[in-house]
Backbone as JSON, one array per atom type, in Angstrom:
{
  "sequence": "MQLNTRSPPIDKTYRLIGFKPNINRSYRKKLLSFGFTRGIEFTILRVAPLGDPIEVRLRGFSVTLRKDELDTLIAVEKQTECNDCTSCH",
  "N": [[-50.78, 67.76, 19.3], [-47.97, 65.73, 19.69], [-46.93, 62.36, 18.78], [-46.48, 60.17, 21.44], [-44.18, 57.92, 22.21], [-43.42, 56.61, 24.48], [-45.58, 55.98, 26.19], [-48.01, 55.38, 24.44], [-51.37, 56.36, 23.92], [-54.1, 54.12, 23.69], [-56.29, 53.6, 20.94], [-56.06, 56.15, 19.9], [-55.78, 58.34, 17.16], [-53.41, 59.2, 14.72], [-51.72, 61.45, 12.48], [-49.41, 61.07, 9.94], [-46.59, 63.02, 9.58], [-43.99, 62.94, 8.62], [-40.66, 61.53, 8.45], [-38.07, 61.12, 10.88], [-34.84, 62.68, 10.6], [-32.69, 61.0, 11.18], [-33.3, 58.4, 10.46], [-32.76, 55.09, 9.28], [-32.0, 54.51, 5.92], [-32.81, 52.25, 4.41], [-34.68, 51.15, 6.15], [-36.57, 53.14, 6.18], [-37.55, 52.9, 3.56], [-38.79, 50.44, 3.83], [-40.85, 51.03, 5.67], [-42.29, 52.81, 4.1], [-43.17, 51.04, 2.11], [-44.93, 49.56, 3.62], [-46.98, 51.3, 3.81], [-46.75, 53.64, 5.22], [-46.98, 56.62, 4.51], [-46.64, 60.14, 3.86], [-49.14, 62.03, 5.42], [-50.9, 59.96, 5.88], [-53.24, 58.37, 8.03], [-53.04, 56.74, 11.15], [-53.86, 54.36, 13.7], [-53.37, 53.65, 17.12], [-53.55, 50.45, 18.23], [-52.97, 48.31, 20.08], [-50.87, 47.89, 22.95], [-48.07, 46.26, 24.16], [-47.7, 44.61, 27.39], [-45.29, 45.47, 28.65], [-44.83, 47.67, 27.18], [-43.65, 47.41, 24.69], [-43.79, 45.44, 21.87], [-45.74, 47.72, 19.74], [-48.92, 47.81, 18.37], [-50.28, 49.0, 15.4], [-52.87, 50.35, 13.29], [-53.37, 50.84, 9.89], [-54.5, 51.84, 6.69], [-56.32, 49.7, 6.58], [-55.09, 47.39, 7.58], [-53.06, 45.72, 10.1], [-50.01, 46.57, 11.73], [-47.15, 45.69, 13.52], [-44.9, 47.39, 15.5], [-41.72, 48.13, 16.94], [-40.85, 50.2, 19.78], [-38.66, 51.93, 19.24], [-38.73, 51.91, 16.48], [-41.21, 53.05, 15.93], [-40.66, 55.48, 16.98], [-39.21, 56.75, 15.02], [-40.96, 58.02, 13.43], [-42.61, 61.05, 12.58], [-45.36, 62.33, 13.87], [-48.63, 63.67, 14.37], [-51.38, 64.13, 16.62], [-54.59, 63.35, 15.47], [-56.99, 65.78, 14.81], [-60.19, 66.15, 16.24], [-62.13, 67.91, 15.41], [-62.02, 70.23, 12.79], [-60.63, 73.41, 12.79], [-60.49, 75.2, 10.71], [-57.76, 75.39, 10.24], [-54.43, 75.4, 8.84], [-52.74, 73.31, 9.24], [-53.72, 70.72, 9.06], [-54.5, 70.26, 6.49]],
  "CA": [[-49.99, 66.96, 20.21], [-47.18, 64.75, 18.97], [-46.98, 60.98, 19.2], [-45.64, 59.84, 22.58], [-43.88, 56.5, 22.09], [-43.2, 55.99, 25.8], [-46.86, 55.4, 26.6], [-49.02, 55.87, 23.51], [-52.73, 56.01, 24.31], [-54.79, 53.21, 22.79], [-57.42, 54.15, 20.17], [-55.8, 57.51, 19.41], [-55.42, 58.37, 15.75], [-52.36, 60.16, 14.41], [-51.45, 61.71, 11.07], [-47.97, 61.05, 9.71], [-46.02, 64.22, 8.96], [-42.78, 62.54, 7.92], [-39.72, 60.69, 9.17], [-36.96, 61.84, 11.49], [-33.69, 62.66, 9.69], [-31.71, 59.97, 11.5], [-33.82, 57.08, 10.13], [-32.0, 54.28, 8.33], [-32.6, 54.66, 4.6], [-33.49, 51.01, 4.01], [-35.86, 50.98, 7.0], [-37.55, 54.12, 5.69], [-38.17, 52.29, 2.4], [-39.67, 49.38, 4.3], [-42.04, 51.67, 6.22], [-43.06, 53.33, 2.96], [-43.84, 49.92, 1.45], [-46.03, 49.16, 4.5], [-48.04, 52.28, 3.67], [-46.5, 54.82, 6.05], [-46.66, 57.74, 3.63], [-47.02, 61.43, 4.43], [-50.56, 62.33, 5.44], [-51.7, 58.78, 6.24], [-53.68, 58.32, 9.43], [-52.92, 55.42, 11.76], [-54.43, 54.28, 15.04], [-52.72, 52.73, 18.06], [-54.52, 49.42, 18.6], [-52.59, 47.61, 21.31], [-49.51, 48.08, 23.44], [-47.69, 45.12, 24.99], [-47.66, 44.96, 28.81], [-44.08, 46.22, 28.99], [-44.75, 48.84, 26.31], [-42.95, 47.14, 23.44], [-44.08, 46.26, 20.7], [-46.97, 48.49, 19.65], [-49.66, 47.47, 17.15], [-50.99, 50.13, 14.79], [-53.69, 50.02, 12.12], [-53.4, 51.82, 8.83], [-54.93, 51.33, 5.38], [-57.09, 48.47, 6.69], [-54.36, 46.26, 8.13], [-52.31, 46.0, 11.32], [-48.56, 46.42, 11.71], [-46.57, 45.76, 14.86], [-43.6, 48.07, 15.47], [-41.04, 48.35, 18.21], [-40.88, 51.61, 20.19], [-37.65, 52.71, 18.52], [-39.18, 52.05, 15.1], [-42.29, 54.02, 15.96], [-40.05, 56.76, 17.33], [-38.64, 57.37, 13.82], [-42.04, 58.73, 12.75], [-43.07, 62.34, 13.07], [-46.8, 62.27, 13.72], [-49.42, 64.51, 15.28], [-52.69, 63.59, 16.91], [-55.64, 63.81, 14.57], [-57.96, 66.66, 15.45], [-61.56, 65.67, 16.1], [-62.83, 68.92, 14.61], [-61.11, 71.15, 12.12], [-60.91, 74.82, 13.08], [-60.02, 75.92, 9.52], [-56.33, 75.64, 10.31], [-53.72, 74.91, 7.67], [-51.85, 72.21, 9.59], [-54.29, 69.4, 8.75], [-54.93, 70.19, 5.1]],
  "C": [[-49.25, 65.88, 19.42], [-47.32, 63.37, 19.57], [-46.0, 60.74, 20.33], [-45.39, 58.35, 22.55], [-43.61, 55.84, 23.43], [-44.46, 55.32, 26.32], [-47.96, 55.91, 25.68], [-50.41, 55.45, 23.94], [-53.41, 55.14, 23.25], [-56.0, 53.92, 22.19], [-57.25, 55.62, 19.8], [-55.35, 57.41, 17.96], [-54.43, 59.51, 15.52], [-52.23, 60.3, 12.9], [-49.95, 61.82, 10.89], [-47.53, 62.31, 8.97], [-44.8, 63.86, 8.12], [-41.94, 61.62, 8.79], [-38.61, 61.55, 9.77], [-35.73, 61.7, 10.59], [-32.71, 61.53, 9.96], [-32.17, 58.56, 11.17], [-32.93, 56.39, 9.1], [-32.73, 54.3, 6.99], [-33.37, 53.42, 4.16], [-34.73, 50.77, 4.87], [-36.95, 51.95, 6.6], [-38.28, 53.56, 4.47], [-39.14, 51.2, 2.8], [-40.96, 49.96, 4.87], [-42.92, 52.24, 5.11], [-43.8, 52.21, 2.25], [-44.98, 49.37, 2.3], [-47.2, 50.15, 4.41], [-47.88, 53.51, 4.53], [-46.02, 55.95, 5.15], [-47.19, 59.02, 4.27], [-48.52, 61.65, 4.31], [-51.44, 61.16, 5.83], [-52.07, 58.84, 7.72], [-53.54, 56.89, 9.92], [-53.4, 55.5, 13.19], [-53.65, 53.29, 15.88], [-53.78, 51.73, 18.51], [-54.21, 48.78, 19.94], [-51.14, 47.94, 21.65], [-49.21, 46.9, 24.35], [-47.57, 45.55, 26.45], [-46.42, 45.76, 29.24], [-43.85, 47.41, 28.05], [-44.08, 48.62, 24.98], [-43.24, 45.72, 23.02], [-45.45, 46.94, 20.79], [-47.64, 48.14, 18.31], [-50.43, 48.69, 16.67], [-51.79, 49.64, 13.59], [-53.65, 51.19, 11.15], [-53.8, 51.14, 7.54], [-55.63, 49.97, 5.47], [-56.34, 47.25, 7.18], [-53.54, 46.69, 9.33], [-50.83, 45.73, 11.12], [-48.07, 46.55, 13.15], [-45.16, 46.33, 14.74], [-43.02, 48.13, 16.87], [-41.09, 49.86, 18.51], [-39.89, 52.45, 19.39], [-38.01, 52.87, 17.05], [-40.3, 53.09, 14.99], [-41.76, 55.43, 16.25], [-39.42, 57.46, 16.12], [-39.69, 58.15, 13.03], [-42.29, 60.08, 13.4], [-44.56, 62.38, 12.8], [-47.47, 63.18, 14.74], [-50.79, 63.88, 15.46], [-53.72, 64.2, 15.98], [-56.64, 64.65, 15.36], [-59.36, 66.11, 15.23], [-62.4, 66.63, 15.28], [-61.81, 69.85, 14.01], [-61.56, 72.58, 12.41], [-60.4, 75.71, 11.94], [-58.54, 76.29, 9.64], [-55.67, 75.08, 9.06], [-52.84, 73.71, 7.99], [-52.41, 70.83, 9.24], [-54.77, 69.28, 7.31], [-53.76, 70.09, 4.18]]
}
């Protein structure tokens, strides 16, 4: 299941697959410097009452992103159990 930025569920963990092609190059560099690299897992911690911004935790620290910024990520929900598939390895 892919990341739903309209109403992301709290305490769900996602694995970053990559970035959408239309992302601004300088903003992509900024996200990379924050630790948003391919394969990293991040968790939705909090969502503001109106749905924007969204706080995520990765690599032991929290980052707050706007919906449109989070929407530039291609991420899938982390599987609780691996069924020997190749998509999570």
